[in-house]
C-alpha positions as CSV (number, residue, x, y, z in Angstrom):
1,X,170.6,-230.9,78.6
2,X,173.8,-232.4,77.2
3,X,177.1,-232.2,79.0
4,X,178.5,-229.7,76.5
5,X,175.6,-227.3,77.2
6,X,176.0,-227.7,80.9
7,X,179.8,-227.0,80.6
8,X,179.0,-223.9,78.5
9,X,176.6,-222.6,81.1
10,X,179.0,-223.2,84.0
11,X,181.8,-221.5,81.9
12,X,179.6,-218.5,81.1
13,X,178.5,-218.0,84.7
14,X,182.1,-218.2,86.0
15,X,183.4,-215.8,83.3
16,X,180.6,-213.3,84.0
17,X,181.4,-213.4,87.7
18,X,185.1,-212.8,87.0
19,X,184.4,-210.0,84.6
20,X,182.0,-208.2,87.0
21,X,184.5,-208.6,89.9
22,X,187.3,-207.3,87.6
23,X,185.1,-204.3,86.7
24,X,184.4,-203.5,90.3
25,X,188.2,-203.7,91.0
26,X,188.9,-201.4,88.1
27,X,186.2,-198.9,89.2
28,X,187.6,-198.9,92.8
29,X,191.1,-198.4,91.5
30,X,189.9,-195.4,89.4
31,X,188.5,-193.9,92.6
32,X,191.8,-194.6,94.3
33,X,190.3,-197.0,96.8
34,X,193.2,-199.3,96.1
35,X,195.6,-196.7,97.5
36,X,194.4,-197.4,101.0
37,X,195.2,-201.1,100.7
38,X,198.6,-202.6,100.9
39,X,200.4,-203.3,97.6
40,X,198.3,-205.8,95.7
41,X,195.8,-206.0,98.5
42,X,192.7,-205.2,96.3
43,X,193.5,-207.8,93.7
44,X,194.3,-210.3,96.4
45,X,191.1,-209.6,98.1
46,X,189.2,-210.2,94.9
47,X,190.9,-213.6,94.4
48,X,190.2,-214.5,98.0
49,X,186.5,-213.6,97.7
50,X,186.1,-215.6,94.5
51,X,187.8,-218.6,96.1
52,X,185.8,-218.6,99.3
53,X,182.6,-217.5,97.6
54,X,182.6,-220.4,95.2
55,X,184.4,-222.8,97.5
56,X,181.7,-222.7,100.2
57,X,178.9,-223.1,97.7
58,X,180.5,-226.1,96.0
59,X,181.3,-227.8,99.3
60,X,177.6,-227.5,100.2
61,X,176.7,-229.0,96.8
62,X,179.2,-231.9,97.1
63,X,177.7,-232.8,100.6
64,X,174.1,-232.2,99.5
65,X,173.1,-235.9,99.3
66,X,174.7,-236.8,102.6
67,X,173.2,-233.8,104.3
68,X,169.7,-234.6,102.9
69,X,169.9,-238.1,104.3
70,X,171.1,-236.9,107.6
71,X,169.0,-233.8,108.2
72,X,165.8,-235.0,106.6
73,X,166.2,-238.6,107.7
74,X,166.0,-239.9,104.1
75,X,166.2,-243.6,103.7
76,X,167.3,-244.9,100.3
77,X,165.0,-247.5,98.8
78,X,166.7,-250.6,97.3
79,X,165.5,-251.1,93.7
80,X,164.6,-254.7,94.6
81,X,162.5,-253.9,97.6
82,X,159.7,-256.2,98.5
83,X,157.3,-253.4,99.3
84,X,155.0,-253.0,96.2
85,X,154.3,-249.3,96.9
86,X,158.0,-248.5,97.3
87,X,158.9,-250.6,94.3
88,X,156.4,-248.7,92.2
89,X,157.9,-245.5,93.4
90,X,161.4,-246.5,92.4
91,X,160.2,-247.8,89.0
92,X,158.4,-244.5,88.3
93,X,161.4,-242.4,89.2
94,X,163.7,-244.6,87.0
95,X,161.2,-244.6,84.1
96,X,161.1,-240.8,84.2
97,X,164.9,-240.6,84.5
98,X,165.3,-242.7,81.4
99,X,162.8,-240.5,79.5
100,X,164.8,-237.5,80.6
101,X,168.0,-239.2,79.3
102,X,169.8,-239.0,82.6
103,X,173.3,-240.5,82.4
104,X,172.7,-242.6,85.6
105,X,169.5,-243.5,87.5
106,X,169.2,-241.4,90.6
107,X,168.8,-242.8,94.1
108,X,165.3,-242.9,95.4
109,X,164.5,-242.2,99.0
110,X,161.7,-241.7,101.4
111,X,161.5,-239.6,104.6
112,X,158.9,-239.3,107.4
113,X,156.8,-236.2,107.2
114,X,153.1,-235.4,107.2
115,X,153.8,-232.6,104.7
116,X,153.1,-233.8,101.1
117,X,156.4,-232.9,99.4
118,X,159.4,-234.1,97.5
119,X,162.8,-232.8,96.5
120,X,165.8,-233.6,94.3
121,X,169.4,-232.9,95.2
122,X,172.9,-234.1,94.4
123,X,176.2,-232.7,93.0
124,X,175.7,-234.0,89.4
125,X,173.2,-235.7,87.1
126,X,174.9,-238.9,87.8
127,X,174.8,-238.6,91.6
128,X,171.3,-237.4,92.2
129,X,168.8,-238.2,94.9
130,X,165.0,-237.9,94.6
131,X,163.2,-238.2,97.9
132,X,159.5,-238.1,98.7
133,X,157.7,-237.7,102.0
134,X,155.5,-240.4,103.5
135,X,152.7,-237.8,103.6
136,X,152.9,-237.4,99.8
137,X,152.6,-241.2,99.2
138,X,149.7,-241.5,101.6
139,X,147.7,-238.5,100.4
140,X,148.2,-238.5,96.6
141,X,147.2,-240.8,93.8
142,X,149.7,-242.5,91.6
143,X,149.2,-240.0,88.7
144,X,149.7,-237.0,90.9
145,X,152.8,-238.6,92.4
146,X,154.1,-239.1,88.9
147,X,153.6,-235.4,88.2
148,X,155.6,-234.5,91.3
149,X,158.4,-236.9,90.4
150,X,158.5,-235.6,86.8
151,X,159.0,-232.1,88.3
152,X,161.9,-233.4,90.4
153,X,163.6,-235.4,87.6
154,X,163.4,-232.2,85.5
155,X,165.4,-230.4,88.2
156,X,168.1,-233.0,87.8
157,X,168.0,-233.1,84.0
158,X,168.3,-229.2,83.9
159,X,171.2,-229.3,86.3
160,X,169.4,-226.9,88.6
161,X,171.5,-227.9,91.6
162,X,174.7,-226.8,89.9
163,X,173.1,-223.7,88.5
164,X,171.8,-222.5,91.8
165,X,175.2,-223.3,93.4
166,X,177.0,-221.1,90.8
167,X,174.6,-218.3,91.4
168,X,175.0,-218.6,95.1
169,X,178.8,-218.6,94.6
170,X,178.5,-215.3,92.6
171,X,176.5,-213.7,95.4
172,X,178.9,-215.0,98.1
173,X,181.9,-213.5,96.2
174,X,180.2,-210.1,95.9
175,X,179.1,-210.1,99.5
176,X,182.6,-210.9,100.8
177,X,184.3,-208.4,98.4
178,X,182.1,-205.4,98.7
179,X,181.5,-205.7,102.5
180,X,185.3,-205.7,103.1
181,X,186.1,-202.9,100.7
182,X,183.4,-200.6,102.0
183,X,184.2,-201.4,105.6
184,X,187.8,-200.6,105.1
185,X,187.1,-197.4,103.2
186,X,184.6,-196.1,105.8
187,X,186.8,-197.1,108.8
188,X,189.8,-195.3,107.2
189,X,187.7,-192.2,106.6
190,X,186.4,-192.1,110.1
191,X,189.7,-192.8,111.8
192,X,191.6,-189.7,112.8
193,X,195.3,-189.4,112.1
194,X,196.1,-189.7,115.8
195,X,193.9,-192.7,116.3
196,X,195.7,-195.8,115.0
197,X,194.8,-198.1,117.8
198,X,192.6,-201.2,118.1
199,X,189.4,-199.1,118.0
200,X,189.7,-198.7,114.2
201,X,190.1,-202.5,113.8
202,X,187.0,-203.1,115.8
203,X,185.1,-200.6,113.8
204,X,186.2,-202.2,110.6
205,X,185.2,-205.7,111.9
206,X,181.7,-204.5,112.9
207,X,181.2,-202.7,109.5
208,X,182.2,-205.9,107.7
209,X,179.6,-207.9,109.7
210,X,176.9,-205.3,109.1
211,X,177.6,-205.0,105.3
212,X,177.7,-208.8,105.0
213,X,174.2,-209.1,106.5
214,X,172.8,-206.3,104.3
215,X,174.4,-207.5,101.1
216,X,173.4,-211.1,101.9
217,X,169.8,-210.1,102.2
218,X,170.0,-208.1,99.0
219,X,171.7,-211.1,97.3
220,X,168.9,-213.3,98.5
221,X,166.4,-211.4,96.3
222,X,168.5,-212.4,93.3
223,X,168.9,-216.1,94.3
224,X,165.2,-216.4,95.1
225,X,164.3,-214.9,91.7
226,X,166.4,-217.5,89.9
227,X,164.8,-220.2,92.2
228,X,161.3,-219.2,91.1
229,X,162.3,-219.3,87.4
230,X,163.7,-222.7,88.1
231,X,160.4,-223.9,89.4
232,X,158.5,-222.8,86.3
233,X,160.9,-224.6,84.1
234,X,160.7,-227.8,86.2
235,X,156.9,-227.6,86.0
236,X,157.1,-227.4,82.2
237,X,159.6,-230.3,82.2
238,X,157.4,-232.3,84.5
239,X,154.4,-231.8,82.2
240,X,156.5,-233.1,79.3
241,X,157.7,-236.2,81.2
242,X,154.6,-237.1,83.2
243,X,151.8,-235.5,81.2
244,X,150.4,-232.0,81.5
245,X,147.2,-233.1,83.3
246,X,149.3,-235.1,85.8
247,X,151.5,-232.1,86.5
248,X,148.5,-229.8,86.9
249,X,146.7,-232.3,89.2
250,X,149.8,-232.7,91.3
251,X,150.0,-228.9,91.9
252,X,146.3,-228.7,92.6
253,X,146.7,-231.5,95.1
254,X,149.6,-229.8,96.8
255,X,147.6,-226.6,97.0
256,X,144.6,-228.4,98.5
257,X,146.7,-230.5,100.9
258,X,149.0,-227.7,102.1
259,X,148.8,-227.2,105.9
260,X,150.5,-224.0,107.1
261,X,151.4,-225.5,110.5
262,X,152.9,-228.6,109.1
263,X,154.8,-226.6,106.4
264,X,156.2,-224.2,109.1
265,X,157.3,-227.1,111.2
266,X,159.1,-228.7,108.3
267,X,160.7,-225.4,107.4
268,X,162.1,-225.2,111.0
269,X,163.2,-228.8,110.8
270,X,165.6,-228.4,107.9
271,X,165.5,-224.9,106.4
272,X,168.4,-225.5,104.1
273,X,166.3,-227.9,102.0
274,X,163.1,-225.9,101.7
275,X,164.1,-224.4,98.4
276,X,164.7,-227.9,96.9
277,X,161.1,-229.1,97.5
278,X,158.3,-228.9,94.9
279,X,156.1,-226.9,97.2
280,X,157.3,-223.9,99.2
281,X,156.2,-222.7,102.5
282,X,152.8,-221.0,102.3
283,X,152.5,-217.4,103.4
284,X,156.2,-216.7,103.0
285,X,157.5,-213.4,104.3
286,X,157.9,-211.1,101.3
287,X,157.1,-212.5,97.9
288,X,160.5,-211.4,96.6
289,X,162.2,-213.7,99.2
290,X,160.0,-216.7,98.3
291,X,161.9,-219.6,96.6
292,X,158.7,-220.9,95.0
293,X,156.1,-219.0,93.0
294,X,152.5,-219.2,94.1
295,X,151.0,-222.5,93.2
296,X,148.1,-220.7,91.6
297,X,150.4,-219.0,89.2
298,X,152.2,-222.2,88.4
299,X,148.9,-224.0,87.6
300,X,147.7,-221.1,85.4
301,X,151.0,-221.2,83.4
302,X,150.6,-224.9,82.7
303,X,146.9,-224.5,81.8
304,X,147.8,-221.7,79.4
305,X,150.8,-223.7,78.0
306,X,153.2,-220.8,79.1
307,X,155.3,-222.7,81.6
């Protein structure tokens, strides 16, 4: 995807978020919710939520490579390494990156884990990191590894890290805005005219916390849906870069090698990075909250040429 296309996608997502937030503000104003806020309070709240909603998401994105190296124990492999296995890994990643027309070759890393998995992260296509587990290198053949790496390079080429960050920013803004508006409206309605003490403030604070939890869970359904679509697109891209058979064999290998106990341990080790990996945690609670589609469905799509 060219820079112009990426800029257009970012622009459209931001504009859509601003328009929806503006619509909510107008609707609340029509229902006179704004009358309960200080002058300009509703508009200021909307701006505040947009700023913090996107700000937090983009800070996480900017620190993603550093956090991956720290939390997952990823060690960057020098391109001139003397280890033939690691040198082949770097050359494969860089070859796929050139085929995907990335503006700059990504860093290649390795981390200790028995779980056969890999992930890509980074704030931009020019500052990406592709990391694989030691378990993946030990338990998969070179063609299967190439399929996995093609999938991860496609994530970078598609700008999936930025896209998911923008989507999370939209959700964050909605959660912050709606939870505070509803908490304020309910606390005002429940507060009697003679009760203007601290109890009302505590009630509003508790309602904000409750609504944030509820709306965050609901927002997770949206984020996870986009994440699953992202995985299908990355599978298709991996098939184009590394070959359809290699991509299918890679997914078949991940399915056969998956160990629920190891996957659960890895999920607890660094939960923030589970959505970035090629294979999600098996037996996830609620399919709608899964960041990855079932591997069987991904394989079927590739076999049918649908992905």
